[in-house]
C-alpha positions as CSV (number, residue, x, y, z in Angstrom):
1,M,102.9,72.2,51.0
2,E,106.2,73.3,52.3
3,D,109.2,70.9,52.5
4,G,109.1,70.6,56.3
5,E,105.3,69.9,56.2
6,L,105.9,66.9,54.0
7,L,108.5,65.5,56.3
8,F,106.3,65.9,59.3
9,E,103.3,64.3,57.5
10,A,105.4,61.3,56.6
11,F,106.8,61.0,60.2
12,D,103.3,61.4,61.8
13,A,102.0,58.7,59.4
14,G,104.6,56.3,60.9
15,F,107.2,56.5,58.1
16,E,110.9,57.0,58.5
17,V,112.2,59.5,55.8
18,L,115.2,58.1,54.1
19,A,115.8,60.9,51.5
20,F,114.1,64.1,50.6
21,G,114.6,66.5,47.7
22,H,113.2,68.2,44.6
23,A,113.0,67.0,41.0
24,V,112.2,69.1,38.0
25,I,111.0,67.6,34.7
26,M,112.1,69.8,32.0
27,T,109.8,70.6,29.2
28,P,110.4,71.9,25.7
29,E,110.5,75.7,25.7
30,G,107.2,77.2,25.1
31,D,105.1,74.4,26.7
32,L,105.1,76.0,30.1
33,P,105.8,79.6,31.1
34,A,109.0,80.2,32.9
35,P,108.6,80.3,36.7
36,A,108.2,83.7,38.3
37,S,111.3,83.1,40.4
38,G,113.3,82.6,37.2
39,G,115.0,79.4,35.9
40,Y,113.8,77.0,33.3
41,P,110.3,76.0,32.6
42,G,109.3,72.6,33.9
43,I,107.2,70.7,36.5
44,S,108.7,70.6,40.0
45,F,108.0,67.8,42.4
46,L,108.8,67.2,46.0
47,I,110.2,63.7,46.6
48,A,110.3,61.8,49.9
49,I,111.6,58.3,50.0
50,T,110.2,56.6,53.0
51,K,109.9,53.2,54.7
52,P,107.6,52.1,57.5
53,S,109.0,53.1,60.9
54,K,110.3,50.5,63.3
55,M,108.3,52.1,66.1
56,P,106.5,49.4,68.1
57,K,102.7,49.2,67.4
58,Q,100.8,51.5,69.7
59,S,97.4,50.8,71.0
60,S,94.5,53.3,70.5
61,R,93.9,53.2,74.3
62,I,95.4,55.8,76.5
63,L,95.9,55.3,80.2
64,A,94.9,57.8,82.9
65,V,95.6,58.1,86.6
66,V,92.8,60.5,87.5
67,E,90.2,60.4,90.3
68,D,88.7,63.9,89.9
69,L,85.3,63.2,88.3
70,F,85.3,66.5,86.4
71,F,88.6,65.5,84.6
72,V,87.4,61.9,84.2
73,V,84.5,63.1,82.2
74,K,86.5,65.6,80.2
75,I,89.2,63.1,79.4
76,S,86.8,60.4,78.4
77,D,84.9,62.8,76.1
78,A,88.0,64.2,74.4
79,A,89.4,60.7,73.9
80,K,86.2,59.4,72.4
81,R,86.0,62.4,70.0
82,A,89.7,61.8,68.9
83,G,88.9,58.1,68.3
84,L,90.8,56.9,71.3
85,A,89.7,54.7,74.2
86,C,90.7,55.7,77.7
87,E,91.2,53.4,80.7
88,F,91.4,54.9,84.1
89,V,93.9,52.9,86.2
90,K,94.5,53.0,89.9
91,G,97.9,52.0,91.3
92,S,101.4,52.4,90.0
93,E,102.0,48.7,89.4
94,A,98.8,48.4,87.3
95,V,99.8,51.4,85.2
96,L,103.3,50.0,84.6
97,E,101.9,46.5,83.6
98,K,99.3,48.0,81.3
99,A,101.8,50.4,79.7
100,K,104.2,47.6,79.0
101,A,101.5,45.3,77.6
102,E,99.5,47.8,75.6
103,R,102.0,50.4,74.5
104,P,99.6,53.3,74.8
105,P,100.3,56.5,73.0
106,M,100.0,58.5,76.2
107,V,99.6,58.2,80.0
108,I,97.8,61.1,81.7
109,V,98.6,61.6,85.4
110,D,96.9,63.9,87.9
111,L,99.8,65.1,89.9
112,N,97.4,65.8,92.8
113,S,96.4,62.1,92.9
114,R,95.8,60.7,96.3
115,T,96.1,57.0,95.2
116,V,99.6,57.1,93.7
117,N,102.8,59.0,94.1
118,A,102.6,60.7,90.7
119,V,106.3,61.7,90.6
120,D,107.5,58.2,91.4
121,L,105.1,56.7,88.8
122,I,106.5,59.1,86.1
123,A,110.1,58.1,87.1
124,K,109.2,54.4,86.9
125,L,107.6,54.8,83.5
126,R,110.7,56.6,82.2
127,S,113.0,53.9,83.6
128,V,111.5,51.2,81.5
129,E,113.4,50.8,78.3
130,E,110.5,49.8,76.1
131,L,108.5,52.8,77.2
132,K,111.1,55.4,76.4
133,G,109.0,57.0,73.6
134,L,105.8,57.1,75.8
135,S,104.2,60.5,76.2
136,V,103.5,61.2,79.9
137,I,101.4,64.3,80.5
138,G,100.7,65.5,84.0
139,F,98.4,68.2,85.2
140,V,98.5,70.1,88.5
141,S,97.1,73.1,90.3
142,H,98.9,76.2,89.2
143,V,100.0,77.0,92.8
144,E,102.0,73.8,93.1
145,G,105.2,75.0,91.4
146,E,107.5,72.6,93.3
147,L,105.4,69.5,92.4
148,K,105.3,70.7,88.8
149,Q,109.1,71.0,88.7
150,R,109.7,67.5,90.2
151,A,107.3,65.9,87.7
152,Q,109.1,67.7,84.8
153,D,112.4,66.5,86.2
154,A,111.1,63.0,86.3
155,G,110.2,63.2,82.6
156,A,106.6,64.4,82.2
157,M,105.2,67.3,80.2
158,V,103.2,69.2,82.9
159,L,100.4,71.7,82.4
160,A,98.3,73.7,84.9
161,R,94.8,72.2,85.3
162,S,93.2,75.0,83.4
163,A,95.7,74.8,80.5
164,F,95.3,71.0,80.4
165,S,91.5,71.3,80.3
166,T,91.6,73.9,77.5
167,N,94.2,72.0,75.3
168,L,92.8,68.5,75.9
169,P,91.1,68.2,72.5
170,Q,94.4,69.1,70.7
171,I,96.4,66.8,73.0
172,M,94.1,63.9,72.2
173,K,94.2,64.6,68.4
174,R,98.0,64.7,68.5
175,H,98.2,61.3,70.2
176,S,95.6,59.7,68.1
177,G,97.5,60.4,64.9
178,T,94.7,62.6,63.5
179,A,96.4,66.0,64.2
180,V,96.8,68.2,61.2
């Protein structure tokens, strides 16, 4: 395992890394062969001193503002496979209330939604102090470049519908804490 991988593993597990370094326990000459890179024989350890992060407890339920039945089924299936529950919410106020109360790891927004103004919803989610770390992922038709840009400016990560569909299992794993 590389140094950076250890740091990311600790961070992904919900720990704040306080210090990081190497330690070598020296052994009497002859006990271990000298390392190929030179230096003294010994056993090398990676050390990470951590403490639990102060991040607020997140729910294992994601929120989604999606009406398209094709995406409702895909999102539900991918969430279930990643160990997440998914609640489909209609209305900006309902999304804001649930996000504040439940602290979901992610909110998915269909930017082509007919029931909410997706860009306004994203801006409202970003304006709430306790939701600053919330992942907001939007998806949109690839021909809607201006809408995509407005949603990105409001604070969402935006993917084309096809890219969202293709990457959905990895997105869910990442937000469930099971990503490798």
